[in-house]
N, C-alpha and C positions, 0 to 999 in steps of 0.2 A: 114437772110438767111432762106429760106423755109426748112422745114424738109423733108427728103427723104421718099419716099413711102415704108415704111417697116412694116413688120408684127407686130401687137400688140396682146396682150392677148394670146400669144403662150405659152401653159401649160409647154412645155418642157424648154423654156427659162426662164419662171417665176420660175420654180423649181430650175434651176441653179442659178438664181439670189438669191433666198431665201437661198440656201445652203451657201452662203457666210456668212449670219447671223449666221447660224449654226456653220460655221467654226470659225469665229472671236470671237464669244461669249465665247469661251474657255478662251480667254485672260481676258475678263472682270470678269468672275466667279473665275476661278482657280487662276489667277495672281492678279487681282485687288481686289477681294472680300475677299479671304481667306488666301492664302499661303505667298505671297511675302513680304508684309510689316512686319508681325510679325517675319518672318525669318531673314530678313535683320536687324532688330532692335535687335534681340537676338544676332546675330553675332557682331554687333557694340558694344553692351554692353560688350560682352566677350573681345573685343579689348580694350575697355576703361578700364576694370577691370585689364587686363594684363599689361596696361601701367600706372596703379595706378592713373588714372584721372577719371573725371565725364564725359569728352567728348572725341570724336574722331576727328582726323584731316582729312579733305578732302580739297585737294588743298591749304593746309596751313591754312585752316579756322577751328576753333574749332566748333564742332556741337554736340549737345545733341543726343545720340543714337536713341532715339525715335522720334526725330525731323527730321532725315535724309530723310526718305522716304516721309513724307509730303512736305519737301522743293523740293524734286525731282519731285513730283506730280504737284506742283504749277509752277515749271519751265517748265515742259513739256506742261502744259496748256497754259502758256504764249507764248511758241514757237508756238503752234497751232494758237493762235490768230494772230501772226504775218505772218505765212507762208500759212495757209490754203486759205485765199482769193487769194493770188498770184498763188498758185498751181491750183485753180479752174479756174482762168482766162487763165493760160497757157493751161489747158485741153480743155477749150471751143474754144480757138483760133485754137489750133493744131488739134483738133478732135482725140486726143490720149487718151481719157478717160479710155478705157479698158487697154491699155498698162501701163498707170500711175497707175491704180489701181493694176495691177499685180505687178509693181516694188514695190510699197509701202507695199502691203500685204506680199510680200516675205521678204523685209527688216524686217518688224515687226515680222514675223514668225521666221526668223533666229535669230534675237536678243533674242526672247523668248526661243528658243532652247538653245542658249548659256548660259542661266541662270543656266544650269546644272553646270557650272564652278564656281558658287558663293560658296566660302568656307571662313573659318575664316580669312585668310589673304587677301581675295579678297571681303570682306564685301561690300566695295564701288562699286564693279562691278554690284551689283543688282540695285542700283540707276541709274547708267549710262546706263545699258541696258533697264531699264524701260523707261527712257527719250526717247531713240531711238524708242523702240517698241510703246510707246504711241503716240508719234508724227506721226509714220507711220500708227498706227491704225486710228487716226483721219483723216489722208490724204486719206487713202483708203476708209473711210466711206463717205467722201465727194463725191468721184466718184461713189460709190455704190448707195448712196441715189439719185444721179442725174440721175440714169438710170430709176427710177420709172416713170416719165412721158413718157419715151420712150417705155417701155415694157407693160404698162397698159393703156387702154382708160380711160376717165374721170370717167365713171360709175363703172369701176372695181378698181380704185386705192385705195379706202378704204379697199376692201377685200384683195388686193395684199399686200398692206402695212402691214396689220394685219397678214397676212400669214408669211411675212418675220420675223416680231418681234416674232411670235409664234415659228417659226423655230429656232430662236436665243435662246429663253428660253429653248427649248428642248435640243438643242445640247449642250449649255453651262451647262445645269443641268445634262445631263447624264455624261459628263466627270467629272464634280465636284463630283457627286456621286461615280464614279469609283475611283477618286483620294482620296476622304475621306475614302472610304473602304480600299483602299491599305495603306494609312497612319495609319489608326486604327490598321490594322493586320500586319504592316510591320515587327515588332519585332519578331512575331511568324513565319514570313517567313525567318528570318535571315538577314533582311534588316535594318540597323541603321536608326533612325529617320531622322537625317539630310540628308542621302542619299535619302530617301523616298521622302522628300520635293523636293530635287533637281530634282528627276525623275518626280515628279508631275509638277514641273515648266516647264521642257523641253517637257513634254507631251502636254502642252497647245499649244506650237509652232508647234509641229508635227501635231496635230489636226487641227490647223488653216491652215497650209500650205497643208496638204493632202486633206482636203475636199474642199479647194479653187479650186483644180484641176476640180472639177465638174463645178464650175462657169466658169473657163476659157474655158471649152469645150462647154458650152451651151450659154453663153452671146455674143451677136454679136456686133461688132462696128457699129455705125450709120452713119458714114460719112468716105470718104476717107481722109487719113491724109493730112494736109495742109502744104505746103512748106513755109519756112521762107523768107521774103523779103530780099534782098541784104543788108548786113551791120547790120542785126538784129540778135538777139538771142532769145531764148524762155524766158529768165528772162526780157529782155527789153520789149518784146512784152507783157509779163504778166502784168508789171507795166502800160503800156499804155492801155491795155484792161481793167484793173481795174479802172484806172482813168476815162475812158470812161463810165464805168458802174456807178461810183459815180455821174457823170454828169447827167446820164439818170435816176437816182433813183427817181427823182421828178415825173416821169411817173407812179409810183406804190405807191401811198399814202396808199392804203388799205393793200398792202402786208407789208409795214413798220409797220402799226398799229398791224398786226397780229404778226410780229416778236418781237414787244415790249411786247405784251401780253404773247407770248411764252417765252420770256426772263425772265419774272417774274414767271409765274406759273411753268415752268420746273425747275427753280431754286429751288422752294419749294419742287417738287417731288424728285429731286436728293438729296436735303438735308435730307428729311425724310428717304430715302433708306440708306444714308450714315450714319445717326446717330442712326438708329433703334437698331443696335447691342450694341452700347455704352449705350443707354437708358435701354435696356433689362439687361445688365450685371452689371450696377451700383448699389451700395448699396441702400438699402431702405431709409436710412437716407438722401440720395441725391436726392430722388425722383425717383430712378430707380426701377427695378423689382428683381434684384439679382437672375437672372435665371442662371442655370448651363450651361456650354459650350455645353454639348450634347443636351440640349433643343434648344439653339440657332442654332446649326447645323441642327437640325430637321426642325426648322422653316424656315431656309434659303432654304433647299431642297424642302419644301412644297411650298414656295412662287415661287420658280423656275419653278416648274412643273405646278402649278396651273395658273401661268401667261401665259403658253402656251394656255390654254383654254380661259382665260380672254381676250388675244389679239384676238383670233378668234371670240369670242362673240362680242367684241366691233366693229369688222368689220361688223357683221350682224346689230348691233344697229345703226350704222351710216347709213346703208341702210334703216332702218325703220324710223328714226327721223331726218336724216341729219348729216353730218359730224361736223359742228359747235355745233349743239345742243348736240351730243354725247360727245363732249369734255367738254361742260358746265356741263353735268351731272356728268362726271368724277371728275371735280373740286369740285362739291358739296360733292361728297363722300370723296375726299381727305380732305376737310375742316372737314367733320365728323370724319375722322380718327385721326386728331390732337386734336380735341375737346375731343374725347373719350380717347385718350392716356393721356390727361391732368386729366380728371375727373374720368375715370374708372380704370380698371386694379387694383383692390384692393381686399384684402382678400385672403382666401385659393384658390379661383378659378382664381387667377391672371394669372397663367400659361396657363389655358385653354382659358381665354379671350384673351391672347396675340396670341394664335393660330388663334382664330376668327378674331382678328384684322389683322393679317398677311394674312388671306384669303381675306379679303377686299382690302388690298394693292395689292395682287397678281391679283385680279379682275380688278382693274383700272390701274395698273402700265404700263402693255404693251399696253392696249387700248388707254389710253390718249396720249402716245407717238406715237403709230402707226397712229392713226387718225390725229394727229397734222401734221405728216410727209405727209400723203397723202393730207391733206388740203392745205399745203403750196405748194405741187407739182402742184396744179391746178393754183396757182398764179404766176408760173415761166414762163418767155417768152422763146420761142424756141431759141436755140442757146446759152443760158446763164445758162443752168442747173447747171453746176458744180460751177460757180460763186455764184449763189444764194444759192446753197446748202452749199457752204463754209461759207456764212453769217449765215445760219441756224445752222451749226455745231459749229461755234464760239458762237452763242446765247445759244447753249446747254452747251458747255464746257467752253467757256471763262468767263462766269459769275458764274461759280460753286463755287466761293469763297464767294459770297454775302450771300447766305442762312447759311452756316457754321459759318460766321462771326456773323450774327444776333443771331444764336443759341448759340454760345460761349459767346457772350456779355450778353445775357439774363441769361444764366446760372451763369455767374461771378457775375452779379448784384444782382440776387435773391437767388443764391445758391441752385437752384432747377431745376432739369432736366425736370420736368412736365411743369413748366412755360416756359422753353426754348423751348420745343416741341410746346406749344400753341402759342409762338411768330411766328412760321412759317405759321400760318393761314393768316398772311399778304399777303404772296405770292399768296395764292389761291383766296383771296378776291379781290386782284388787278386783277388777271386774269378774275374773274367773272365780275368785273366792266368793263374792257377794251374789252374782247372778243365780247360781244354783239354789240359793236360799229363798228366791222369789217364788212364791206360790202363785203361778198365773191363773190357775183355776179359781182360787179363792178371790184373786184380784178382780176377775170377770164377775163373779158371783157378788162381791161387795158392791161393784158398780151398778149391777142390775137390781139388787135389793134396795140400794139407795134411791134409785129411780121409783121404785114401787112405793116407797114411803113418802114421796113428795106430794 
């Protein structure tokens, strides 16, 4: 199906699109990075102590308090792997991308607001609400990402994708800074610590839902909604559409090559981000840095705000050297980060070195992901944006257990977190090996030729 003649590179619409990243990044920072998991684990430990056991019971299953949220995270990611491709197929068939994005964003934001209700007796509610919110977060991101080829021309996609990532870092960072300040001074304001955390959790949902209104106001649907054939429903159509896409995937060998490379190097990126605080806080005898909590918070905030400028810079770098080459440069820097984490960060200047290392992470974190997204957007055939970006989202989220597994096994085998960090260089080396073999020009031509044959 040919794409309708609609305006691209409209600054007003691009701003509205980018504001969704500003809105939903509050969930990633305030909920995912800082407040929810430690709070739920603390409540679960209290419940276990009150029952005189070392575990808590969830649906009749004994669970270690500190393992409950990791299990919920894994379950929610598994649900995304199952459901996102189907949702993408439904969105592409029905032309209801904007409406589906609104529905799932609202579900995710409301579930996050309801986290205010998490108390001692309802410790398990934190995990249940997180599963709902994280699944909705991933679904809405599929539709959000799939708008990139519609709102930006090919020559503008690197810049627009980088702009979206930058807005996300800024929005998520501002709310996180406000929430950390509120939590730090909550007792002085007469607000108990537990209540302050619950307010912070709910604030992420309010921020997500409130700023999304700008997106709904400015983002335009691209096609008129398509009616269902007689005797069909959207679920059955979604499975048929997805099966058709799997049969057609042989037309896009270069796109598949890129997804494989992304699957590997992005897992390395996500793992470094996820384990950095563990590495920094761990005792020296285990290979960690034994940094204080306040130092870690300062580094997290620095990375969040520096990543805003890093994402914008990488958008310019892609314009200078090309999108694929800019991703290659970022992977070289990521490899350097894990090498230095292994061999450096020693002595009295370790804290200062960790700030410098954090600055390098901030520089490449948003840039490598933003340019990967815009590069993939060039390889997507018209009419299948949501489906292909569902595979992209699955590559980003559905494989996020491999890197942590490698890290955990290396640490367990060698008893040293520095060796565990170094083991992650495998993912960046594989990306550097595979990415140069991706023929971007042919991938773009394949996508355009496929459209012409529809």
